[in-house]
ZASEVEX-577905 format. One record per residue (C-alpha): x, y, z; chain. Coordinates in pm, 1 decimal, decimal comma, m for minus. Last residue first. Example, Ala and Ser with C-alpha at 12.3 -4.5 7.8 and 13.67 -1.06 7.14 Angstrom:
<nodes>
c1;c2;c3;kette
1367,0;m106,0;714,0;A
1230,0;m450,0;780,0;A
</nodes>
This chain:
<nodes>
c1;c2;c3;kette
m8661,5;11179,8;m2054,3;A
m8302,5;11140,1;m1942,5;A
m8413,1;10959,4;m1625,1;A
m8634,0;10713,7;m1821,4;A
m8346,0;10631,5;m2065,8;A
m8107,4;10566,0;m1777,1;A
m8363,0;10337,5;m1612,0;A
m8406,8;10136,2;m1934,9;A
m8027,7;10100,6;m1981,0;A
m7984,7;9977,3;m1621,1;A
m8266,8;9722,7;m1664,7;A
m8098,5;9584,3;m1981,5;A
m7757,2;9557,9;m1812,2;A
m7912,7;9372,5;m1518,7;A
m8095,7;9135,7;m1760,0;A
m7774,3;9067,5;m1957,2;A
m7575,9;9005,8;m1639,7;A
m7844,0;8759,4;m1522,4;A
m7840,2;8580,3;m1859,5;A
m7460,0;8545,8;m1844,7;A
m7467,5;8419,2;m1486,1;A
m7739,8;8166,4;m1579,2;A
m7536,3;8042,5;m1877,3;A
m7227,6;8014,5;m1653,0;A
m7423,3;7797,8;m1405,4;A
m7556,3;7571,9;m1682,3;A
m7204,2;7518,6;m1816,9;A
m7073,7;7445,0;m1468,2;A
m7346,2;7180,9;m1420,7;A
m7261,5;7024,3;m1761,4;A
m6890,1;7003,2;m1670,4;A
m6966,2;6857,5;m1327,4;A
m7191,7;6590,5;m1483,6;A
m6918,6;6505,0;m1738,2;A
m6653,8;6479,4;m1463,4;A
m6874,0;6240,4;m1261,1;A
m6945,3;6024,7;m1567,9;A
m6576,4;6008,1;m1661,0;A
m6480,4;5905,9;m1304,3;A
m6720,7;5608,7;m1308,9;A
m7056,2;5624,6;m1137,7;A
m7162,1;5342,4;m908,4;A
m7534,7;5279,0;m905,4;A
m7703,6;5362,1;m578,9;A
m7871,5;5132,2;m326,6;A
m8079,4;5255,6;m32,1;A
m8130,8;5016,5;262,6;A
m8422,1;5075,4;500,2;A
m8460,7;4981,6;866,9;A
m8622,1;5320,6;950,0;A
m8398,2;5372,1;1256,8;A
m8105,7;5197,5;1072,9;A
m8108,9;5398,4;750,3;A
m7847,1;5195,0;562,8;A
m7662,4;5349,5;266,4;A
m7538,7;5163,4;m41,9;A
m7266,5;5174,8;m308,2;A
m7133,9;4836,9;m426,0;A
m6813,0;4630,2;m428,6;A
m6635,8;4920,2;m254,2;A
m6469,3;4685,2;2,5;A
m6635,1;4887,8;278,9;A
m6973,7;4867,4;101,2;A
m6935,7;4489,3;68,3;A
m6846,4;4452,6;435,7;A
m7147,3;4668,4;535,7;A
m7382,9;4445,2;332,2;A
m7236,6;4132,4;491,9;A
m7278,4;4278,0;843,8;A
m7633,7;4405,1;777,4;A
m7745,5;4066,2;644,3;A
m7583,4;3888,0;942,1;A
m7752,9;4119,5;1197,0;A
m8095,1;4085,7;1028,8;A
m8069,8;3703,9;1021,2;A
m7996,0;3531,8;688,9;A
m8191,8;3358,6;409,9;A
m8058,8;3619,7;161,3;A
m8408,3;3708,9;38,5;A
m8542,3;3714,1;396,2;A
m8249,8;3933,4;517,1;A
m8322,2;4179,7;234,2;A
m8692,1;4187,5;334,0;A
m8600,1;4271,8;695,3;A
m8346,9;4535,6;584,4;A
m8620,0;4713,7;392,9;A
m8547,9;4780,1;26,1;A
m8472,2;5091,1;m180,3;A
m8312,8;5111,1;m528,5;A
m8406,7;4749,2;m595,5;A
m8345,5;4518,4;m896,1;A
m7967,9;4556,2;m945,9;A
m7897,0;4592,3;m571,2;A
m8081,3;4261,4;m508,8;A
m7852,2;4082,6;m758,9;A
m7541,9;4232,6;m593,5;A
m7667,1;4114,4;m251,6;A
m7723,3;3763,6;m396,2;A
m7370,8;3748,4;m539,8;A
m7224,6;3856,7;m203,2;A
m7424,5;3582,5;m26,3;A
m7301,9;3324,8;m283,3;A
m6942,8;3445,9;m232,4;A
m6977,0;3408,6;148,7;A
m7107,7;3051,2;113,5;A
m6806,2;2964,5;m104,4;A
m6574,4;3133,2;146,4;A
m6704,9;2911,2;427,9;A
m6654,8;2595,6;214,1;A
m6307,0;2711,3;101,5;A
m6170,0;2787,6;449,8;A
m5999,5;2450,1;502,7;A
m5850,7;2426,6;154,2;A
m5964,2;2323,2;m194,8;A
m5865,5;1956,5;m161,9;A
m5594,9;1808,2;m383,7;A
m5401,9;1983,1;m662,6;A
m5497,2;1724,2;m924,0;A
m5808,2;1524,3;m829,0;A
m5900,2;1298,6;m534,3;A
m5937,6;1596,9;m297,1;A
m6201,1;1741,2;m534,8;A
m6442,9;1458,1;m448,1;A
m6564,2;1654,1;m142,4;A
m6665,1;1954,2;m355,3;A
m6831,5;1735,2;m619,0;A
m7035,3;1562,1;m343,1;A
m7136,0;1895,8;m188,8;A
m7242,1;2041,1;m526,7;A
m7618,7;1966,9;m528,6;A
m7673,1;1991,2;m152,2;A
m7462,8;2311,0;m142,7;A
m7672,2;2474,3;m419,5;A
m8002,6;2376,4;m251,9;A
m7888,9;2523,7;83,1;A
m7735,9;2840,4;m69,8;A
m8048,0;2947,4;m265,8;A
m7916,8;3160,3;m551,5;A
m8083,8;3497,8;m624,2;A
m8096,1;3571,1;m998,3;A
m7877,2;3785,2;m1225,1;A
m7736,5;3491,1;m1423,0;A
m7355,5;3491,9;m1438,5;A
m7317,9;3307,1;m1107,4;A
m7579,9;3048,2;m1204,1;A
m7405,3;2986,0;m1537,0;A
m7078,8;2917,3;m1350,4;A
m7245,5;2641,5;m1144,3;A
m7430,6;2497,7;m1446,7;A
m7104,7;2473,4;m1642,4;A
m6954,6;2303,2;m1338,7;A
m7227,7;2038,8;m1337,5;A
m7191,4;1992,0;m1717,2;A
m6827,5;1868,5;m1702,9;A
m6758,9;1769,6;m2066,5;A
m6956,9;2078,0;m2182,0;A
m6679,2;2289,6;m2026,5;A
m6449,7;2176,6;m2308,7;A
m6621,3;2425,6;m2540,8;A
m6478,9;2721,7;m2344,5;A
m6721,9;3017,5;m2366,0;A
m6806,2;2982,9;m1995,6;A
m6435,3;3012,3;m1913,4;A
m6408,1;3349,1;m2092,9;A
m6718,7;3478,3;m1910,0;A
m6578,6;3381,6;m1569,3;A
m6230,7;3513,9;m1652,9;A
m6376,0;3857,1;m1741,2;A
m6599,6;3861,4;m1433,7;A
m6304,9;3772,0;m1205,9;A
m6089,7;4046,7;m1359,0;A
m6372,7;4303,5;m1320,6;A
m6428,6;4219,7;m948,8;A
m6638,8;3974,2;m745,5;A
m6433,9;3789,6;m483,1;A
m6285,8;3457,4;m601,1;A
m6444,0;3133,1;m467,9;A
m6654,7;3080,4;m782,5;A
m6350,7;3132,7;m1004,5;A
m6151,7;2899,4;m776,4;A
m6403,9;2618,6;m827,1;A
m6425,6;2665,3;m1204,4;A
m6048,0;2676,8;m1256,4;A
m6008,2;2367,5;m1032,1;A
m6256,2;2172,0;m1246,1;A
m6070,2;2287,6;m1559,2;A
m5743,3;2147,8;m1417,3;A
m5905,6;1812,2;m1328,2;A
m6054,0;1790,1;m1684,7;A
m5728,0;1899,5;m1855,0;A
m5510,1;1599,8;m1766,4;A
m5739,9;1301,9;m1835,7;A
m5874,5;1495,1;m2137,5;A
m5524,1;1493,5;m2297,3;A
m5452,6;1751,5;m2570,5;A
m5496,1;2056,4;m2344,7;A
m5230,8;1936,8;m2097,5;A
m4957,1;1877,8;m2359,3;A
m5049,2;2209,2;m2527,7;A
m5009,5;2421,6;m2207,0;A
m5318,9;2650,2;m2183,4;A
m5459,9;2461,8;m1881,6;A
m5141,1;2536,3;m1684,7;A
m5198,4;2909,5;m1750,6;A
m5562,9;2879,8;m1637,5;A
m5449,2;2695,4;m1324,2;A
m5223,9;2992,8;m1241,5;A
m5507,6;3236,9;m1313,3;A
m5735,9;3043,1;m1073,9;A
m5469,2;3052,0;m800,1;A
m5442,7;3430,6;m855,7;A
m5820,6;3465,6;m816,6;A
m5829,2;3246,1;m505,8;A
m5568,6;3435,4;m301,4;A
m5602,1;3210,2;5,4;A
m5275,9;3362,1;139,0;A
m5094,8;3022,0;173,4;A
m5276,9;2899,8;m136,9;A
m5103,3;3182,7;m330,7;A
m4757,6;3029,3;m265,4;A
m4859,3;2670,4;m342,5;A
m5032,8;2790,0;m661,4;A
m4710,8;2976,3;m750,0;A
m4519,3;2647,4;m717,1;A
m4765,4;2475,2;m954,0;A
m4733,8;2773,5;m1190,7;A
m4354,3;2739,9;m1209,3;A
m4362,9;2357,9;m1246,0;A
m4605,3;2385,9;m1542,4;A
m4390,6;2652,9;m1709,0;A
m4080,1;2439,5;m1648,2;A
m4249,7;2156,9;m1841,4;A
m4321,5;2402,4;m2123,3;A
m3956,3;2518,8;m2126,1;A
m3822,6;2161,6;m2137,9;A
m3687,8;1993,5;m1824,5;A
m3314,5;2000,7;m1725,6;A
m3184,6;1640,0;m1697,8;A
m2999,3;1661,3;m2032,2;A
m2774,9;1948,5;m1917,4;A
m2842,6;2294,8;m2070,8;A
m2620,4;2389,6;m2365,3;A
m2374,2;2667,4;m2287,8;A
m2431,7;3023,1;m2404,9;A
m2119,6;3167,1;m2569,4;A
m2062,5;3510,4;m2418,0;A
m2035,0;3777,1;m2689,2;A
m1694,0;3914,7;m2797,2;A
m1747,9;3825,2;m3163,7;A
m2114,3;3781,9;m3237,1;A
m2301,9;3469,4;m3135,0;A
m2508,9;3309,0;m3413,5;A
m2871,4;3330,2;m3311,0;A
m3080,4;3080,1;m3119,1;A
m3382,1;3289,5;m3028,2;A
m3604,4;3152,5;m3302,9;A
m3568,8;2794,0;m3170,2;A
m3635,3;2916,7;m2813,9;A
m3984,3;3043,9;m2897,7;A
m4087,0;3266,9;m2606,9;A
m4420,2;3198,6;m2431,2;A
m4251,0;3072,5;m2113,9;A
m4043,6;3393,0;m2084,8;A
m4366,3;3594,9;m2063,1;A
m4421,1;3463,3;m1706,9;A
m4119,6;3675,8;m1597,6;A
m3892,1;3485,3;m1360,8;A
m3697,2;3691,2;m1104,2;A
m4033,3;3761,5;m940,1;A
m4035,9;3402,7;m808,2;A
m3729,4;3480,5;m593,0;A
m3900,5;3770,4;m411,8;A
m4219,5;3563,7;m362,5;A
m4025,3;3268,3;m217,3;A
m3834,7;3509,9;11,7;A
m4163,1;3632,4;162,3;A
m4312,6;3281,5;180,1;A
m4038,6;3122,8;392,7;A
m4241,9;2811,6;472,9;A
m3932,0;2582,5;476,6;A
m4077,6;2385,4;184,3;A
m4185,6;2712,3;17,8;A
m3826,7;2840,4;33,2;A
m3701,2;2507,0;m107,4;A
m3946,6;2530,2;m397,6;A
m3849,2;2891,7;m478,1;A
m3476,0;2802,8;m493,7;A
m3556,9;2501,6;m716,5;A
m3760,3;2732,4;m940,5;A
m3457,7;2965,6;m962,6;A
m3237,7;2673,3;m1076,8;A
m3490,9;2547,5;m1334,7;A
m3527,3;2901,6;m1475,6;A
m3150,0;2940,2;m1511,0;A
m3118,6;2593,9;m1670,6;A
m3393,4;2678,4;m1921,0;A
m3221,4;3007,5;m2015,0;A
m2883,7;2840,8;m2080,0;A
m2596,5;2978,5;m1868,9;A
m2338,9;3201,0;m2044,4;A
m2464,6;3535,2;m1914,2;A
m2492,3;3437,1;m1547,6;A
m2660,4;3729,3;m1364,3;A
m2993,3;3547,0;m1321,1;A
m2796,0;3261,9;m1156,1;A
m2768,1;3448,1;m823,2;A
m2611,6;3175,2;m602,9;A
m2608,6;3205,2;m222,3;A
m2981,4;3131,4;m214,2;A
m2920,1;2765,5;m299,2;A
m2701,6;2709,4;8,3;A
m2955,0;2874,8;241,3;A
m3235,2;2655,4;101,3;A
m3030,2;2335,0;150,9;A
m2938,8;2438,7;506,4;A
m3303,6;2504,7;592,2;A
m3420,1;2176,0;436,2;A
m3174,1;1954,1;630,0;A
m3370,1;1627,9;593,4;A
m3073,7;1420,9;470,0;A
m3231,8;1414,5;124,0;A
m3246,6;1796,6;142,1;A
m2875,4;1815,9;226,9;A
m2793,5;1590,0;m71,5;A
m3007,7;1808,0;m301,3;A
m2836,5;2123,1;m168,8;A
m2495,7;1969,0;m249,4;A
m2609,4;1893,3;m603,3;A
m2742,8;2247,5;m652,5;A
m2422,9;2397,5;m509,8;A
m2217,8;2191,2;m760,2;A
m2435,8;2303,1;m1051,5;A
m2399,3;2670,0;m950,3;A
m2022,5;2622,6;m914,2;A
m1998,0;2473,3;m1264,9;A
m2194,7;2771,5;m1402,4;A
m1965,8;3019,3;m1224,0;A
m1646,5;2854,2;m1361,8;A
m1526,6;3147,1;m1581,8;A
m1663,8;3403,5;m1334,6;A
m1433,0;3292,2;m1052,7;A
m1549,9;3408,7;m707,8;A
m1596,0;3055,0;m574,1;A
m1467,2;2786,3;m817,9;A
m1206,4;2642,2;m575,7;A
m1451,1;2658,0;m280,3;A
m1717,7;2470,9;m481,5;A
m1471,1;2208,5;m603,6;A
m1360,3;2137,9;m245,1;A
m1721,6;2134,9;m116,6;A
m1827,0;1890,6;m391,4;A
m1527,8;1661,4;m313,2;A
m1606,0;1665,4;61,1;A
m1975,0;1592,2;m0,2;A
m1886,6;1294,2;m222,1;A
m1631,5;1159,7;27,0;A
m1892,0;1181,1;305,7;A
m2154,0;1009,9;87,5;A
m1946,8;700,1;10,0;A
m1731,9;537,2;m263,6;A
m1726,2;837,3;m504,5;A
m1830,2;758,0;m862,2;A
m2116,4;1011,9;m873,7;A
m1872,4;1298,6;m807,0;A
m1616,1;1169,6;m1060,9;A
m1744,6;1368,2;m1361,2;A
m1720,2;1687,2;m1150,2;A
m1340,9;1633,1;m1125,2;A
m1311,4;1667,4;m1505,0;A
m1516,6;1990,1;m1513,2;A
m1312,8;2139,8;m1225,5;A
m980,0;2049,0;m1392,9;A
m1088,4;2181,6;m1734,4;A
m1203,1;2513,8;m1584,4;A
m885,2;2547,1;m1374,0;A
m664,9;2478,5;m1679,7;A
m860,5;2718,2;m1902,3;A
m830,2;2998,3;m1647,7;A
m450,3;2966,2;m1640,7;A
m262,8;2964,1;m1309,0;A
m40,6;3270,1;m1267,9;A
86,8;3149,7;m929,7;A
m50,9;2812,9;m823,7;A
m364,5;2835,6;m609,8;A
m595,1;2632,8;m837,6;A
m336,6;2351,8;m870,2;A
m299,0;2319,3;m492,3;A
m675,0;2315,2;m422,8;A
m733,4;2045,1;m687,6;A
m425,1;1853,2;m561,9;A
m554,6;1846,5;m203,3;A
m900,1;1723,5;m305,9;A
m748,9;1448,8;m525,2;A
m509,4;1348,5;m244,1;A
m810,6;1301,5;m14,5;A
m985,1;1095,3;m282,4;A
m693,3;861,1;m350,5;A
m888,1;600,2;m548,1;A
m563,1;532,4;m746,2;A
m761,1;577,5;m1070,8;A
m914,2;899,8;m930,8;A
m575,5;1042,6;m824,3;A
m429,1;975,2;m1170,4;A
m730,2;1124,4;m1346,2;A
m695,8;1452,0;m1149,5;A
m320,3;1470,7;m1222,2;A
m383,4;1397,5;m1593,0;A
m648,8;1675,0;m1610,1;A
m401,4;1931,8;m1470,5;A
m125,9;1819,0;m1714,5;A
m368,9;1830,9;m2011,2;A
m483,3;2187,7;m1926,4;A
m123,3;2306,0;m1887,6;A
m30,2;2154,0;m2229,0;A
m338,2;2293,1;m2406,7;A
m273,3;2646,8;m2263,7;A
103,2;2671,0;m2323,7;A
192,0;3003,7;m2155,7;A
558,4;2899,7;m2111,0;A
524,6;2945,4;m1735,6;A
216,0;2723,7;m1736,2;A
375,1;2453,6;m1954,2;A
686,0;2435,0;m1731,8;A
476,7;2430,1;m1413,4;A
242,7;2161,1;m1548,5;A
541,4;1940,1;m1640,2;A
678,4;1984,8;m1286,2;A
336,9;1903,3;m1141,1;A
321,5;1591,8;m1363,4;A
649,1;1460,8;m1216,1;A
535,0;1533,3;m859,7;A
203,1;1356,1;m929,5;A
386,6;1047,4;m1060,4;A
620,0;1046,8;m757,6;A
327,5;1085,6;m515,4;A
137,9;803,6;m689,3;A
441,7;571,1;m683,9;A
496,1;644,3;m312,8;A
129,2;572,4;m238,0;A
142,4;246,5;m434,3;A
456,9;145,2;m242,7;A
289,0;231,2;89,1;A
0,0;0,0;0,0;A
</nodes>
């Protein structure tokens, strides 16, 4: 064993001398080959500690060439999966990571090494450490990294933040990806690099396609928005997943997604965006495949009061079955929020047909107590969903139609015009009277 070690040391010493001569002579291919040969020699001798030491030594040599360090790091990375145990693997990754730290020409290799180390930490149950490791690397600044690899790396950062329930950092990281990037055609973007431009490296084989990354991105965003119960944003995320060609072609994939779109549309508070999505979804021909959900959306569009008890009896089974479909159950608060949305819909319907209504009659139409009806009405007025005033002594509610800014400005303009006309007429009358009196006095 000692003889083998002596032979290895002698061989390494010989190669180090060759490397020194090549380096000082500025021979790039020769220096690169000598560095790679030293790495290969250590691997073949299974001298993992020596390999780590030699990598550090070669990287610190005076005037070491970039190309030699890059080649050495890339070669050593091939041996990571061939290490005999986990401790040796972690040690090799850490050595390569420290060698490549702060060097732009091996920034991509360092990012890949950090990702592998984070994966090992995650498998060991150290989620916080894995997330901290991943956040050290800002891949969005890497000019030579493939776009798909950048997106995949940022998505991994977002996923780890969500796993450790760090929702603020997850949102910050997710904003580094623009949703428009998923609609770009990569084949058109591949242009011949000009002289002086960074050459973009090909993404590794294990990196998913752009459309697959789009699906992963929106699934992570659904996890983020579910934390805040932001139903409209969850619905928009499902809508984007629904638009992916591979999903839209397979009924087994798009039916669960379309079900989720319908549920989250119903759960979303009433606003212009929700109305627009609701009408767009109703026009979808695929909705005929799930007639119950078409009926549910149709009821929300129709300006008629919905009876909550009969609606819940009809859709309770569908609601409970949702946990067996993609994305799982709708959340703990969903049933309460569904009832709240139906009440809000009913109040909006009443405001369309009545300008004045007693609070008692409103409570009867909503199937609520007087206190509950007043509370829900007040909440809607506070959120500016409708304009209403409650005369509590009389027990009367007065509804008014909301005027847009243009309408208000137009009414002001017409009022000012009328006022100026009156002023002009008054001045004319005063002037006329003055002239008459002057004429009388002269006579």
